[in-house]
N, C-alpha and C positions, 0 to 999 in steps of 0.2 A: 435526508440530510446526509447527505457520504460526510464519513469518520475522516477514513487517508485514504490517498489511491497510492500503491507501488507497484512501480515499473522497475526490472532485475537490466542491468548497464550490463557490458563486456570490462568497461576502462570506465571505474567507479571518479578518478579525481579527473578525469575528459571531461565527466556526465555534471558533474559537481562543479567547473569550472562555468561550462556554457550555462547553467538552469542557471548560477547568479547573475552573469549577466543580461540572457535571457529575460529573468519574472525581473531582476533589478527594473525597467518602466514600472511595472505593474504594481511596487512597493512592496513586491513579495522581497521575504529575503530568508535566509540559513536559519532554520530555529536550532536544530539539532544535531546530533547522527553519533557513531562511531568510525575513528581512520577505518578506510579498507575494509569497514562492512558496511556501511548504508549514512541517507544525509538526506533529512527531514526540512523539507521548505512551509510557513503557515502558509497560506495563501488566506487567507482573508476566511478564521478558523474550521478549514479542514487544514487537512496536511496531505502531500506530494510530498512521495519518499522514490526514491534513488535510492538500487541496493545491489549489489557488486553478483554476479551472481557466474558459473561458470559452464550452467545451463544441467546444474546437479541437483535431481529431485531431496525435498521437495519444493524448494523451488523450483516456481511455474512464470512466464516472465509477467503479469499480467493482476492481485492485484486488488481488490477492488471492498471494504468495509461500509458500511453504511450505519450511521449511527441511531441506535434504537435506545431503548424506557430500558430496559426488563431483559432479564433470562428467556423467559417467557415468550417478549418476541423474536428472541433468534433459536430458540425450541419451532416458536412457528415459521418462519420464513423459511427455514430448513429442509421441513417437511413436505411448505407448498410446494417448495425448488423440487425437492425428487417426484416429485407427485406431474410437476411443467414438465420431467422428463429430465434431470441438473442428473449429472453422474457425482457417486457419493466421490471425493477425495479424505475423506476421512470426517469425523462427529465434528457436532463445533465444539470451541472450546482454546485455552490460548495456543499459543501456537510458539513455544524459546526457542 
């Protein structure tokens, strides 16, 4: 299951207003966030996030996080992805 997806946007407040209106008919609402940084919508147990960016690293345009049961699963996924050809942009762990 997907835990959360984060997309980078250049105009956070305009994007917030757009998604508030677009997601409303589906019953999805703004859940939490931080002014001028990010906003999060609960979309039925997973989170959809919009985050402000000016295209400066380490932010990427898209971030997808899968829900797991343990740190061991994270490590196994990381190793398998590298073996499958993924590029390493940092070992698994919190991104403050």
